[in-house]
N, CA, C and O atoms as a GROMACS GRO file, in nm:
protein
  612
    1MET      N    1   5.619  10.820   9.928
    1MET     CA    2   5.709  10.904   9.853
    1MET      C    3   5.853  10.877   9.898
    1MET      O    4   5.880  10.846  10.014
    2ILE      N    5   5.941  10.891   9.803
    2ILE     CA    6   6.083  10.868   9.831
    2ILE      C    7   6.167  10.947   9.731
    2ILE      O    8   6.125  10.970   9.618
    3THR      N    9   6.285  10.989   9.774
    3THR     CA   10   6.377  11.058   9.684
    3THR      C   11   6.447  10.956   9.596
    3THR      O   12   6.450  10.838   9.630
    4PRO      N   13   6.503  10.999   9.484
    4PRO     CA   14   6.579  10.905   9.400
    4PRO      C   15   6.695  10.840   9.477
    4PRO      O   16   6.725  10.722   9.457
    5GLU      N   17   6.761  10.917   9.564
    5GLU     CA   18   6.872  10.863   9.644
    5GLU      C   19   6.821  10.756   9.741
    5GLU      O   20   6.886  10.654   9.762
    6GLY      N   21   6.705  10.781   9.800
    6GLY     CA   22   6.646  10.684   9.891
    6GLY      C   23   6.609  10.554   9.820
    6GLY      O   24   6.630  10.446   9.874
    7MET      N   25   6.555  10.566   9.700
    7MET     CA   26   6.520  10.446   9.622
    7MET      C   27   6.645  10.368   9.586
    7MET      O   28   6.645  10.245   9.589
    8GLN      N   29   6.752  10.439   9.551
    8GLN     CA   30   6.877  10.370   9.516
    8GLN      C   31   6.932  10.295   9.636
    8GLN      O   32   6.984  10.185   9.622
    9LYS      N   33   6.922  10.354   9.755
    9LYS     CA   34   6.969  10.286   9.877
    9LYS      C   35   6.890  10.157   9.901
    9LYS      O   36   6.948  10.056   9.939
   10ILE      N   37   6.760  10.162   9.879
   10ILE     CA   38   6.677  10.042   9.896
   10ILE      C   39   6.719   9.935   9.796
   10ILE      O   40   6.734   9.819   9.832
   11LYS      N   41   6.738   9.974   9.670
   11LYS     CA   42   6.780   9.878   9.568
   11LYS      C   43   6.918   9.820   9.599
   11LYS      O   44   6.942   9.702   9.578
   12ASP      N   45   7.008   9.905   9.650
   12ASP     CA   46   7.142   9.857   9.688
   12ASP      C   47   7.134   9.758   9.804
   12ASP      O   48   7.206   9.658   9.806
   13GLU      N   49   7.045   9.786   9.900
   13GLU     CA   50   7.030   9.693  10.012
   13GLU      C   51   6.974   9.559   9.966
   13GLU      O   52   7.021   9.454  10.010
   14ILE      N   53   6.875   9.561   9.877
   14ILE     CA   54   6.821   9.437   9.822
   14ILE      C   55   6.932   9.358   9.754
   14ILE      O   56   6.947   9.238   9.778
   15ASP      N   57   7.008   9.424   9.671
   15ASP     CA   58   7.117   9.359   9.597
   15ASP      C   59   7.219   9.298   9.694
   15ASP      O   60   7.262   9.184   9.674
   16HIS      N   61   7.258   9.373   9.796
   16HIS     CA   62   7.356   9.324   9.894
   16HIS      C   63   7.301   9.203   9.971
   16HIS      O   64   7.372   9.104   9.989
   17LEU      N   65   7.177   9.212  10.014
   17LEU     CA   66   7.117   9.100  10.087
   17LEU      C   67   7.108   8.976   9.998
   17LEU      O   68   7.138   8.865  10.042
   18TRP      N   69   7.068   8.996   9.872
   18TRP     CA   70   7.046   8.883   9.781
   18TRP      C   71   7.177   8.820   9.734
   18TRP      O   72   7.187   8.697   9.726
   19ARG      N   73   7.277   8.902   9.702
   19ARG     CA   74   7.400   8.851   9.642
   19ARG      C   75   7.511   8.818   9.743
   19ARG      O   76   7.600   8.738   9.713
   20VAL      N   77   7.507   8.880   9.862
   20VAL     CA   78   7.615   8.860   9.959
   20VAL      C   79   7.566   8.791  10.086
   20VAL      O   80   7.610   8.681  10.119
   21VAL      N   81   7.474   8.855  10.157
   21VAL     CA   82   7.433   8.808  10.288
   21VAL      C   83   7.358   8.675  10.281
   21VAL      O   84   7.388   8.583  10.357
   22ARG      N   85   7.261   8.665  10.191
   22ARG     CA   86   7.181   8.542  10.182
   22ARG      C   87   7.266   8.421  10.142
   22ARG      O   88   7.254   8.316  10.206
   23PRO      N   89   7.352   8.430  10.039
   23PRO     CA   90   7.436   8.314  10.005
   23PRO      C   91   7.529   8.272  10.120
   23PRO      O   92   7.550   8.152  10.141
   24GLU      N   93   7.584   8.368  10.194
   24GLU     CA   94   7.670   8.334  10.308
   24GLU      C   95   7.591   8.259  10.415
   24GLU      O   96   7.639   8.160  10.471
   25THR      N   97   7.472   8.305  10.441
   25THR     CA   98   7.388   8.242  10.543
   25THR      C   99   7.342   8.104  10.497
   25THR      O  100   7.335   8.011  10.576
   26THR      N  101   7.311   8.092  10.369
   26THR     CA  102   7.270   7.961  10.314
   26THR      C  103   7.383   7.860  10.329
   26THR      O  104   7.358   7.744  10.362
   27LYS      N  105   7.507   7.903  10.306
   27LYS     CA  106   7.623   7.813  10.324
   27LYS      C  107   7.634   7.768  10.469
   27LYS      O  108   7.663   7.651  10.496
   28LYS      N  109   7.612   7.860  10.562
   28LYS     CA  110   7.619   7.825  10.704
   28LYS      C  111   7.510   7.725  10.742
   28LYS      O  112   7.535   7.633  10.820
   29VAL      N  113   7.390   7.741  10.686
   29VAL     CA  114   7.282   7.647  10.714
   29VAL      C  115   7.318   7.510  10.659
   29VAL      O  116   7.298   7.409  10.727
   30SER      N  117   7.370   7.505  10.537
   30SER     CA  118   7.409   7.377  10.476
   30SER      C  119   7.519   7.309  10.557
   30SER      O  120   7.514   7.188  10.580
   31TRP      N  121   7.619   7.387  10.600
   31TRP     CA  122   7.727   7.332  10.680
   31TRP      C  123   7.674   7.276  10.812
   31TRP      O  124   7.709   7.165  10.852
   32ALA      N  125   7.588   7.355  10.881
   32ALA     CA  126   7.534   7.310  11.009
   32ALA      C  127   7.446   7.187  10.992
   32ALA      O  128   7.445   7.099  11.078
   33ALA      N  129   7.372   7.180  10.882
   33ALA     CA  130   7.285   7.064  10.856
   33ALA      C  131   7.369   6.939  10.830
   33ALA      O  132   7.326   6.828  10.862
   34SER      N  133   7.486   6.956  10.772
   34SER     CA  134   7.571   6.841  10.740
   34SER      C  135   7.632   6.776  10.864
   34SER      O  136   7.686   6.666  10.857
   35LEU      N  137   7.622   6.843  10.978
   35LEU     CA  138   7.679   6.790  11.102
   35LEU      C  139   7.593   6.680  11.164
   35LEU      O  140   7.635   6.612  11.258
   36GLY      N  141   7.472   6.665  11.111
   36GLY     CA  142   7.388   6.557  11.163
   36GLY      C  143   7.268   6.608  11.238
   36GLY      O  144   7.193   6.691  11.188
   37ASP      N  145   7.250   6.558  11.361
   37ASP     CA  146   7.131   6.587  11.444
   37ASP      C  147   7.105   6.738  11.451
   37ASP      O  148   7.184   6.812  11.508
   38ARG      N  149   6.992   6.781  11.393
   38ARG     CA  150   6.959   6.923  11.390
   38ARG      C  151   6.883   6.969  11.514
   38ARG      O  152   6.872   7.089  11.539
   39SER      N  153   6.831   6.875  11.591
   39SER     CA  154   6.747   6.913  11.704
   39SER      C  155   6.823   6.993  11.810
   39SER      O  156   6.763   7.077  11.877
   40GLU      N  157   6.951   6.969  11.827
   40GLU     CA  158   7.029   7.041  11.926
   40GLU      C  159   7.142   7.121  11.862
   40GLU      O  160   7.241   7.154  11.928
   41ASN      N  161   7.130   7.153  11.735
   41ASN     CA  162   7.234   7.223  11.660
   41ASN      C  163   7.203   7.373  11.659
   41ASN      O  164   7.122   7.420  11.578
   42ALA      N  165   7.266   7.447  11.747
   42ALA     CA  166   7.240   7.591  11.761
   42ALA      C  167   7.275   7.668  11.635
   42ALA      O  168   7.203   7.759  11.596
   43ASP      N  169   7.386   7.632  11.569
   43ASP     CA  170   7.425   7.700  11.445
   43ASP      C  171   7.316   7.685  11.339
   43ASP      O  172   7.281   7.781  11.270
   44TYR      N  173   7.264   7.566  11.328
   44TYR     CA  174   7.159   7.539  11.229
   44TYR      C  175   7.036   7.624  11.258
   44TYR      O  176   6.984   7.691  11.168
   45HIS      N  177   6.988   7.622  11.382
   45HIS     CA  178   6.866   7.695  11.418
   45HIS      C  179   6.885   7.847  11.405
   45HIS      O  180   6.797   7.916  11.355
   46TYR      N  181   6.999   7.896  11.450
   46TYR     CA  182   7.024   8.040  11.440
   46TYR      C  183   7.026   8.085  11.294
   46TYR      O  184   6.962   8.184  11.259
   47ASN      N  185   7.099   8.013  11.210
   47ASN     CA  186   7.112   8.055  11.070
   47ASN      C  187   6.984   8.034  10.990
   47ASN      O  188   6.958   8.108  10.895
   48LYS      N  189   6.904   7.934  11.026
   48LYS     CA  190   6.772   7.919  10.962
   48LYS      C  191   6.684   8.039  10.997
   48LYS      O  192   6.614   8.093  10.912
   49LYS      N  193   6.690   8.080  11.125
   49LYS     CA  194   6.614   8.198  11.167
   49LYS      C  195   6.665   8.322  11.094
   49LYS      O  196   6.586   8.404  11.046
   50ARG      N  197   6.795   8.335  11.085
   50ARG     CA  198   6.857   8.449  11.015
   50ARG      C  199   6.816   8.451  10.869
   50ARG      O  200   6.789   8.558  10.814
   51LEU      N  201   6.809   8.336  10.805
   51LEU     CA  202   6.767   8.325  10.666
   51LEU      C  203   6.622   8.373  10.649
   51LEU      O  204   6.591   8.442  10.552
   52ARG      N  205   6.536   8.337  10.742
   52ARG     CA  206   6.396   8.384  10.737
   52ARG      C  207   6.390   8.536  10.752
   52ARG      O  208   6.311   8.603  10.684
   53GLU      N  209   6.474   8.592  10.841
   53GLU     CA  210   6.479   8.738  10.858
   53GLU      C  211   6.525   8.807  10.731
   53GLU      O  212   6.469   8.909  10.691
   54ILE      N  213   6.627   8.753  10.668
   54ILE     CA  214   6.680   8.810  10.543
   54ILE      C  215   6.573   8.805  10.435
   54ILE      O  216   6.550   8.904  10.365
   55ASP      N  217   6.507   8.691  10.421
   55ASP     CA  218   6.401   8.679  10.320
   55ASP      C  219   6.286   8.775  10.348
   55ASP      O  220   6.230   8.832  10.255
   56GLY      N  221   6.252   8.792  10.474
   56GLY     CA  222   6.147   8.887  10.511
   56GLY      C  223   6.184   9.029  10.475
   56GLY      O  224   6.102   9.105  10.424
   57ARG      N  225   6.309   9.065  10.501
   57ARG     CA  226   6.356   9.201  10.469
   57ARG      C  227   6.358   9.223  10.317
   57ARG      O  228   6.316   9.329  10.270
   58ILE      N  229   6.404   9.126  10.243
   58ILE     CA  230   6.405   9.136  10.096
   58ILE      C  231   6.263   9.153  10.044
   58ILE      O  232   6.238   9.237   9.958
   59HIS      N  233   6.171   9.073  10.097
   59HIS     CA  234   6.030   9.082  10.055
   59HIS      C  235   5.974   9.222  10.084
   59HIS      O  236   5.908   9.282  10.000
   60TYR      N  237   6.000   9.272  10.205
   60TYR     CA  238   5.953   9.405  10.243
   60TYR      C  239   6.011   9.512  10.151
   60TYR      O  240   5.938   9.599  10.103
   61LEU      N  241   6.141   9.507  10.127
   61LEU     CA  242   6.206   9.609  10.043
   61LEU      C  243   6.156   9.604   9.900
   61LEU      O  244   6.139   9.708   9.836
   62ARG      N  245   6.131   9.485   9.847
   62ARG     CA  246   6.077   9.473   9.710
   62ARG      C  247   5.938   9.534   9.702
   62ARG      O  248   5.904   9.596   9.601
   63LYS      N  249   5.858   9.517   9.806
   63LYS     CA  250   5.726   9.580   9.809
   63LYS      C  251   5.740   9.732   9.812
   63LYS      O  252   5.662   9.803   9.748
   64CYS      N  253   5.840   9.781   9.886
   64CYS     CA  254   5.865   9.925   9.890
   64CYS      C  255   5.899   9.978   9.751
   64CYS      O  256   5.846  10.080   9.708
   65VAL      N  257   5.986   9.907   9.680
   65VAL     CA  258   6.025   9.948   9.545
   65VAL      C  259   5.901   9.956   9.455
   65VAL      O  260   5.888  10.048   9.375
   66ASP      N  261   5.812   9.860   9.469
   66ASP     CA  262   5.691   9.857   9.386
   66ASP      C  263   5.591   9.965   9.425
   66ASP      O  264   5.520  10.017   9.340
   67ASN      N  265   5.585  10.000   9.554
   67ASN     CA  266   5.479  10.088   9.602
   67ASN      C  267   5.519  10.234   9.620
   67ASN      O  268   5.432  10.322   9.615
   68PHE      N  269   5.647  10.263   9.642
   68PHE     CA  270   5.688  10.400   9.664
   68PHE      C  271   5.691  10.477   9.533
   68PHE      O  272   5.727  10.423   9.428
   69LYS      N  273   5.654  10.604   9.541
   69LYS     CA  274   5.662  10.692   9.424
   69LYS      C  275   5.788  10.777   9.439
   69LYS      O  276   5.804  10.850   9.537
   70VAL      N  277   5.875  10.767   9.340
   70VAL     CA  278   5.999  10.845   9.342
   70VAL      C  279   5.966  10.988   9.300
   70VAL      O  280   5.905  11.011   9.195
   71ILE      N  281   6.006  11.083   9.383
   71ILE     CA  282   5.982  11.224   9.355
   71ILE      C  283   6.115  11.286   9.310
   71ILE      O  284   6.203  11.312   9.392
   72ASP      N  285   6.127  11.308   9.182
   72ASP     CA  286   6.248  11.367   9.125
   72ASP      C  287   6.244  11.518   9.138
   72ASP      O  288   6.137  11.579   9.147
   73TYR      N  289   6.362  11.577   9.138
   73TYR     CA  290   6.372  11.724   9.138
   73TYR      C  291   6.310  11.778   9.009
   73TYR      O  292   6.326  11.721   8.901
   74HIS      N  293   6.240  11.890   9.023
   74HIS     CA  294   6.185  11.960   8.906
   74HIS      C  295   6.214  12.108   8.924
   74HIS      O  296   6.204  12.159   9.036
   75PRO      N  297   6.251  12.179   8.818
   75PRO     CA  298   6.286  12.321   8.831
   75PRO      C  299   6.179  12.408   8.900
   75PRO      O  300   6.213  12.510   8.958
   76HIS      N  301   6.052  12.368   8.895
   76HIS     CA  302   5.948  12.450   8.960
   76HIS      C  303   5.962  12.451   9.112
   76HIS      O  304   5.901  12.534   9.180
   77GLN      N  305   6.043  12.359   9.167
   77GLN     CA  306   6.065  12.354   9.312
   77GLN      C  307   6.163  12.462   9.358
   77GLN      O  308   6.162  12.500   9.476
   78GLU      N  309   6.244  12.511   9.269
   78GLU     CA  310   6.351  12.604   9.303
   78GLU      C  311   6.296  12.724   9.381
   78GLU      O  312   6.198  12.787   9.339
   79GLY      N  313   6.360  12.753   9.493
   79GLY     CA  314   6.321  12.868   9.574
   79GLY      C  315   6.211  12.840   9.674
   79GLY      O  316   6.178  12.926   9.756
   80LYS      N  317   6.153  12.720   9.671
   80LYS     CA  318   6.047  12.683   9.764
   80LYS      C  319   6.086  12.554   9.835
   80LYS      O  320   6.158  12.470   9.780
   81VAL      N  321   6.037  12.540   9.956
   81VAL     CA  322   6.060  12.417  10.031
   81VAL      C  323   5.958  12.313   9.984
   81VAL      O  324   5.837  12.331   9.999
   82MET      N  325   6.010  12.205   9.926
   82MET     CA  326   5.927  12.096   9.878
   82MET      C  327   5.993  11.965   9.920
   82MET      O  328   6.099  11.965   9.984
   83PHE      N  329   5.930  11.854   9.885
   83PHE     CA  330   5.984  11.722   9.918
   83PHE      C  331   6.125  11.708   9.861
   83PHE      O  332   6.150  11.743   9.746
   84GLY      N  333   6.217  11.657   9.942
   84GLY     CA  334   6.355  11.636   9.899
   84GLY      C  335   6.447  11.754   9.923
   84GLY      O  336   6.567  11.744   9.898
   85ALA      N  337   6.394  11.866   9.970
   85ALA     CA  338   6.474  11.986   9.990
   85ALA      C  339   6.565  11.975  10.112
   85ALA      O  340   6.528  11.916  10.214
   86TRP      N  341   6.684  12.034  10.100
   86TRP     CA  342   6.770  12.061  10.214
   86TRP      C  343   6.736  12.203  10.256
   86TRP      O  344   6.740  12.295  10.174
   87VAL      N  345   6.704  12.222  10.384
   87VAL     CA  346   6.662  12.354  10.433
   87VAL      C  347   6.747  12.394  10.552
   87VAL      O  348   6.760  12.320  10.650
   88GLU      N  349   6.805  12.513  10.543
   88GLU     CA  350   6.879  12.569  10.658
   88GLU      C  351   6.786  12.665  10.728
   88GLU      O  352   6.733  12.758  10.668
   89ILE      N  353   6.766  12.642  10.859
   89ILE     CA  354   6.676  12.726  10.937
   89ILE      C  355   6.744  12.770  11.066
   89ILE      O  356   6.842  12.709  11.111
   90GLU      N  357   6.692  12.879  11.125
   90GLU     CA  358   6.745  12.930  11.251
   90GLU      C  359   6.629  12.982  11.334
   90GLU      O  360   6.538  13.047  11.282
   91ASN      N  361   6.632  12.955  11.464
   91ASN     CA  362   6.526  13.008  11.550
   91ASN      C  363   6.573  13.137  11.617
   91ASN      O  364   6.686  13.180  11.598
   92ASP      N  365   6.484  13.198  11.697
   92ASP     CA  366   6.516  13.326  11.758
   92ASP      C  367   6.623  13.317  11.867
   92ASP      O  368   6.672  13.420  11.914
   93ARG      N  369   6.659  13.196  11.908
   93ARG     CA  370   6.766  13.177  12.007
   93ARG      C  371   6.902  13.153  11.940
   93ARG      O  372   7.002  13.134  12.008
   94GLY      N  373   6.905  13.155  11.808
   94GLY     CA  374   7.029  13.136  11.736
   94GLY      C  375   7.062  12.991  11.702
   94GLY      O  376   7.168  12.963  11.647
   95LEU      N  377   6.971  12.898  11.736
   95LEU     CA  378   6.992  12.758  11.703
   95LEU      C  379   6.972  12.738  11.553
   95LEU      O  380   6.868  12.773  11.498
   96LYS      N  381   7.074  12.683  11.487
   96LYS     CA  382   7.068  12.660  11.343
   96LYS      C  383   7.059  12.511  11.316
   96LYS      O  384   7.120  12.430  11.386
   97LYS      N  385   6.982  12.476  11.214
   97LYS     CA  386   6.969  12.337  11.171
   97LYS      C  387   6.969  12.332  11.019
   97LYS      O  388   6.926  12.425  10.951
   98ARG      N  389   7.019  12.220  10.969
   98ARG     CA  390   7.013  12.191  10.826
   98ARG      C  391   6.942  12.056  10.815
   98ARG      O  392   6.994  11.954  10.862
   99LEU      N  393   6.826  12.056  10.753
   99LEU     CA  394   6.740  11.938  10.747
   99LEU      C  395   6.702  11.905  10.604
   99LEU      O  396   6.696  11.992  10.518
  100ARG      N  397   6.675  11.776  10.582
  100ARG     CA  398   6.624  11.734  10.451
  100ARG      C  399   6.487  11.671  10.472
  100ARG      O  400   6.469  11.586  10.560
  101ILE      N  401   6.392  11.712  10.393
  101ILE     CA  402   6.255  11.662  10.404
  101ILE      C  403   6.239  11.541  10.312
  101ILE      O  404   6.254  11.552  10.190
  102VAL      N  405   6.209  11.425  10.373
  102VAL     CA  406   6.202  11.299  10.299
  102VAL      C  407   6.084  11.215  10.347
  102VAL      O  408   6.010  11.255  10.438
  103GLY      N  409   6.066  11.099  10.285
  103GLY     CA  410   5.965  11.003  10.328
  103GLY      C  411   6.014  10.922  10.446
  103GLY      O  412   6.134  10.920  10.476
  104TYR      N  413   5.922  10.855  10.515
  104TYR     CA  414   5.956  10.785  10.638
  104TYR      C  415   6.060  10.676  10.621
  104TYR      O  416   6.138  10.652  10.713
  105GLU      N  417   6.064  10.608  10.507
  105GLU     CA  418   6.159  10.497  10.488
  105GLU      C  419   6.304  10.546  10.482
  105GLU      O  420   6.396  10.467  10.503
  106GLU      N  421   6.323  10.672  10.453
  106GLU     CA  422   6.459  10.726  10.441
  106GLU      C  423   6.516  10.775  10.574
  106GLU      O  424   6.634  10.812  10.580
  107LEU      N  425   6.438  10.777  10.678
  107LEU     CA  426   6.481  10.833  10.806
  107LEU      C  427   6.581  10.746  10.881
  107LEU      O  428   6.662  10.798  10.957
  108ILE      N  429   6.578  10.617  10.860
  108ILE     CA  430   6.659  10.524  10.938
  108ILE      C  431   6.808  10.555  10.921
  108ILE      O  432   6.862  10.550  10.811
  109GLY      N  433   6.872  10.587  11.032
  109GLY     CA  434   7.015  10.613  11.032
  109GLY      C  435   7.057  10.747  10.978
  109GLY      O  436   7.177  10.772  10.963
  110MET      N  437   6.964  10.834  10.948
  110MET     CA  438   6.997  10.965  10.892
  110MET      C  439   6.953  11.074  10.990
  110MET      O  440   6.835  11.107  10.998
  111LYS      N  441   7.048  11.130  11.064
  111LYS     CA  442   7.012  11.222  11.172
  111LYS      C  443   6.961  11.358  11.123
  111LYS      O  444   6.887  11.423  11.196
  112ASP      N  445   6.997  11.402  11.005
  112ASP     CA  446   6.954  11.532  10.956
  112ASP      C  447   6.831  11.525  10.865
  112ASP      O  448   6.792  11.625  10.805
  113TYR      N  449   6.770  11.408  10.856
  113TYR     CA  450   6.651  11.392  10.774
  113TYR      C  451   6.527  11.399  10.863
  113TYR      O  452   6.527  11.349  10.975
  114ILE      N  453   6.421  11.462  10.811
  114ILE     CA  454   6.294  11.466  10.883
  114ILE      C  455   6.183  11.419  10.790
  114ILE      O  456   6.191  11.434  10.668
  115SER      N  457   6.081  11.362  10.849
  115SER     CA  458   5.968  11.311  10.773
  115SER      C  459   5.883  11.425  10.717
  115SER      O  460   5.864  11.527  10.782
  116ILE      N  461   5.834  11.405  10.598
  116ILE     CA  462   5.743  11.501  10.535
  116ILE      C  463   5.620  11.522  10.622
  116ILE      O  464   5.554  11.626  10.613
  117ASP      N  465   5.588  11.425  10.707
  117ASP     CA  466   5.470  11.432  10.792
  117ASP      C  467   5.496  11.500  10.926
  117ASP      O  468   5.402  11.521  11.003
  118SER      N  469   5.620  11.535  10.956
  118SER     CA  470   5.653  11.597  11.085
  118SER      C  471   5.598  11.740  11.091
  118SER      O  472   5.579  11.804  10.987
  119PRO      N  473   5.574  11.790  11.212
  119PRO     CA  474   5.521  11.928  11.225
  119PRO      C  475   5.612  12.032  11.162
  119PRO      O  476   5.563  12.127  11.100
  120ILE      N  477   5.743  12.017  11.176
  120ILE     CA  478   5.833  12.117  11.120
  120ILE      C  479   5.832  12.114  10.966
  120ILE      O  480   5.833  12.219  10.902
  121ALA      N  481   5.828  11.995  10.909
  121ALA     CA  482   5.822  11.984  10.762
  121ALA      C  483   5.692  12.043  10.710
  121ALA      O  484   5.691  12.115  10.611
  122GLN      N  485   5.583  12.012  10.776
  122GLN     CA  486   5.453  12.065  10.734
  122GLN      C  487   5.451  12.217  10.738
  122GLN      O  488   5.392  12.281  10.651
  123ALA      N  489   5.515  12.275  10.840
  123ALA     CA  490   5.520  12.421  10.851
  123ALA      C  491   5.609  12.483  10.743
  123ALA      O  492   5.582  12.593  10.696
  124LEU      N  493   5.716  12.411  10.704
  124LEU     CA  494   5.811  12.465  10.606
  124LEU      C  495   5.765  12.452  10.461
  124LEU      O  496   5.806  12.531  10.376
  125LEU      N  497   5.681  12.354  10.432
  125LEU     CA  498   5.641  12.328  10.293
  125LEU      C  499   5.587  12.452  10.223
  125LEU      O  500   5.503  12.524  10.276
  126LYS      N  501   5.637  12.472  10.103
  126LYS     CA  502   5.597  12.580  10.010
  126LYS      C  503   5.642  12.720  10.054
  126LYS      O  504   5.603  12.820   9.995
  127LYS      N  505   5.724  12.725  10.159
  127LYS     CA  506   5.778  12.854  10.203
  127LYS      C  507   5.905  12.884  10.125
  127LYS      O  508   5.960  12.796  10.058
  128GLN      N  509   5.954  13.009  10.135
  128GLN     CA  510   6.071  13.052  10.061
  128GLN      C  511   6.178  13.105  10.155
  128GLN      O  512   6.154  13.125  10.274
  129GLU      N  513   6.298  13.127  10.100
  129GLU     CA  514   6.407  13.184  10.179
  129GLU      C  515   6.363  13.318  10.235
  129GLU      O  516   6.301  13.399  10.166
  130GLY      N  517   6.396  13.341  10.363
  130GLY     CA  518   6.359  13.465  10.431
  130GLY      C  519   6.226  13.455  10.505
  130GLY      O  520   6.200  13.536  10.593
  131ASP      N  521   6.144  13.358  10.472
  131ASP     CA  522   6.015  13.341  10.540
  131ASP      C  523   6.037  13.293  10.683
  131ASP      O  524   6.135  13.225  10.713
  132GLU      N  525   5.944  13.331  10.769
  132GLU     CA  526   5.942  13.280  10.905
  132GLU      C  527   5.822  13.188  10.918
  132GLU      O  528   5.714  13.216  10.866
  133VAL      N  529   5.843  13.077  10.989
  133VAL     CA  530   5.734  12.982  11.009
  133VAL      C  531   5.721  12.951  11.158
  133VAL      O  532   5.821  12.942  11.230
  134LEU      N  533   5.598  12.934  11.202
  134LEU     CA  534   5.571  12.896  11.339
  134LEU      C  535   5.544  12.747  11.342
  134LEU      O  536   5.452  12.698  11.277
  135VAL      N  537   5.626  12.674  11.417
  135VAL     CA  538   5.612  12.529  11.428
  135VAL      C  539   5.549  12.500  11.564
  135VAL      O  540   5.606  12.529  11.668
  136LYS      N  541   5.430  12.440  11.558
  136LYS     CA  542   5.358  12.406  11.681
  136LYS      C  543   5.371  12.256  11.706
  136LYS      O  544   5.338  12.173  11.621
  137THR      N  545   5.421  12.224  11.825
  137THR     CA  546   5.430  12.085  11.869
  137THR      C  547   5.364  12.077  12.007
  137THR      O  548   5.338  12.180  12.068
  138PRO      N  549   5.338  11.958  12.055
  138PRO     CA  550   5.279  11.947  12.190
  138PRO      C  551   5.368  12.011  12.298
  138PRO      O  552   5.316  12.058  12.399
  139ALA      N  553   5.498  12.012  12.277
  139ALA     CA  554   5.591  12.065  12.378
  139ALA      C  555   5.602  12.218  12.374
  139ALA      O  556   5.612  12.282  12.479
  140ALA      N  557   5.599  12.276  12.254
  140ALA     CA  558   5.621  12.421  12.242
  140ALA      C  559   5.587  12.470  12.102
  140ALA      O  560   5.565  12.391  12.010
  141SER      N  561   5.584  12.602  12.089
  141SER     CA  562   5.572  12.666  11.958
  141SER      C  563   5.700  12.747  11.936
  141SER      O  564   5.738  12.828  12.020
  142ILE      N  565   5.765  12.723  11.822
  142ILE     CA  566   5.893  12.788  11.794
  142ILE      C  567   5.887  12.851  11.655
  142ILE      O  568   5.836  12.790  11.561
  143THR      N  569   5.940  12.972  11.643
  143THR     CA  570   5.948  13.040  11.513
  143THR      C  571   6.086  13.014  11.453
  143THR      O  572   6.188  13.032  11.519
  144TRP      N  573   6.087  12.972  11.326
  144TRP     CA  574   6.210  12.945  11.252
  144TRP      C  575   6.214  13.035  11.130
  144TRP      O  576   6.112  13.060  11.067
  145ARG      N  577   6.333  13.083  11.096
  145ARG     CA  578   6.354  13.162  10.975
  145ARG      C  579   6.430  13.075  10.875
  145ARG      O  580   6.528  13.009  10.910
  146ILE      N  581   6.383  13.074  10.751
  146ILE     CA  582   6.447  12.995  10.645
  146ILE      C  583   6.561  13.076  10.584
  146ILE      O  584   6.540  13.186  10.532
  147HIS      N  585   6.683  13.020  10.592
  147HIS     CA  586   6.800  13.089  10.538
  147HIS      C  587   6.837  13.040  10.398
  147HIS      O  588   6.877  13.119  10.312
  148LYS      N  589   6.822  12.910  10.374
  148LYS     CA  590   6.869  12.856  10.247
  148LYS      C  591   6.789  12.731  10.211
  148LYS      O  592   6.753  12.652  10.298
  149ILE      N  593   6.761  12.714  10.082
  149ILE     CA  594   6.692  12.597  10.030
  149ILE      C  595   6.773  12.543   9.914
  149ILE      O  596   6.806  12.615   9.820
  150GLU      N  597   6.806  12.412   9.922
  150GLU     CA  598   6.883  12.347   9.815
  150GLU      C  599   6.820  12.214   9.778
  150GLU      O  600   6.750  12.153   9.858
  151TYR      N  601   6.847  12.172   9.657
  151TYR     CA  602   6.801  12.041   9.609
  151TYR      C  603   6.917  11.964   9.548
  151TYR      O  604   7.008  12.023   9.489
  152GLU      N  605   6.914  11.832   9.563
  152GLU     CA  606   7.011  11.747   9.494
  152GLU      C  607   6.956  11.725   9.354
  152GLU      O  608   6.845  11.675   9.338
  153LYS      N  609   7.034  11.762   9.254
  153LYS     CA  610   6.985  11.755   9.116
  153LYS      C  611   7.052  11.646   9.039
  153LYS      O  612   7.023  11.626   8.921
   0.00000   0.00000   0.00000
């Protein structure tokens, strides 16, 4: 599962890798190859390796695009914590958090995003504003109160 914003980021990354990064790296490989003996040419070997990494990433991302199911906002989600929701919560110690529940591929580099499979997301799902939820983890059990639920529409 993935949000529409997450799918767009994947498509943007594919486009950037294919149209910008890969052509630049291909030019570097061609330039390094034109210098002659490739056996001791560090530029050639590094950029060939980099090209394989880029191609691997593009292949992986294209598979993601084909396999992930985009979960769009639907009015029936309003007022309940569902996939893609931004949720403001507070515990009994006054610690406040604002989190977005997303799929695992969207977590990279996003500090306020949590996986739909995480204990806190599982506890919050289908709850409403004002509800209290008990989140059990191996480290502790904490009660959180839901203050606000929002969706990107």
